[in-house]
Phi, psi and omega in degrees: 000132183239023181279331186285134172222128188289344182303332179291341186239007187301134176080013180278184184301323180293322176297321181298311179298313184296308187283328175296311180295320176302318180295326178293320178294316179298317179298322178295316179298330180287352180284349174249147182288334185297137181292161178216169181239136173252129179242125180243112187281337181225074194287333184071208183273346177091320179215143185231131177272112184287343178265006179277163185301316182299313181292326183287344183299312181255336181052042179293340178293340181299326179256018178233256186296329179298320177295319183293319182293337180260001185278150179250165173052049180282146170304152186306316183292325178290320179297321178297321177294316178300317178298323179297313178298317182295333182295341178274357184239156173292154181305128178084002180236157178216064183265345183239138175234126182280132170281181184301326177298319180284330173298314178299313182299329179297327185264337186294144177261178190305318186264001176281163185235153178227124180239117188243136176237134176212128185269328183289122186299322180291316179291326176299317180297316179293319179301314179298321178294321181292340180242026183297337181258014183236038187293326184291318186268336189242135174239126183245130181236131172275108183173180181284117182294329177300313179289327183295333181301327183300328185273344186246359177248137355284152179288154180295338181285342182069002171231137184197152175236127175244126177248128184237114180216073178291165181286340182061020172294326174265120183301338178295342179301326181298314179288327179295324176298312181299312181297320181294319178294318179302313181292323182292320179296325177296324181279325188210080187290337183275354183289157172262128183240125181247117180246118175270146176210154179275154169266119184227166179289334181278162189278352188306312181298317181295321178294322178295315180298320178299319179292321179294322181299329179287346182270347191231142173268339179234116187206164174216136177233123181231136176231149176225111177259140184248356180199176176290161174296127182303133182298327181284352176086002180242152176103153182268127180251008179169191180206170181214167175227130171250123186240125176262135185057054181285159172301142182293340180279344189299315181301322184290323178289318181293325178300328179282322190266333185299318176300321179295313182294324178297314180294327182284321190260358186297150177240345168203180187288358178270002180297149179183178179219162176218138181225118178230146181196155169221109185240126180295000000 
């Protein structure tokens, strides 16, 4: 399915949780000199103009990154993420929001690698343009990221982060995530795998997380809900990340920042967060 384009949702509450947590993992990997590879299976366009027509249609960034950029007294790790987003914008402006490829590129060092997959032809074209000056370090492929993982694991660096965040418009994506993780762990058991998923009224996300938990001995699951479950049963009321082989420091940082992010991004009194983990 090629109907989904992330530009309609760029900078929303789910992006904040995903990209903030992703930045924490990247920062942890940078604490060692050895190079690593970041693989993004559903890269999107890489950068999003919040003042463009597509973004302005829903203006989901108004209750996401816009709140964060105007917030005071942020925890240090949240402030570092905010500074990173602001670094892509002129002083006093917030017209650009980085997707996960640009978040990764912000942290990568000279010898680190970036492998990007995008199936949508229009987003692939924009993604390639956004990385036109990063040919040595970055490889971009127009294709199915689930299938692409087979060719890039294990990475030559022997250290790696894989981020998987399909749109889940096709219910088969839930099973494809599980199957992809199973195959990837067989190829590269030491890798860190970050799976984003929506919080919905239907059981598919919870069933996927349960299946993923059975694949890993070291994992972390974090969710951030911003409202009550919709009465009509449709729509996303929050999001989550399931991380295999997470940094051991991650739970402690999230325990500090999640109450702050929940209070900042909430849309009704049912907002909340949950953090569970078992880390070797």
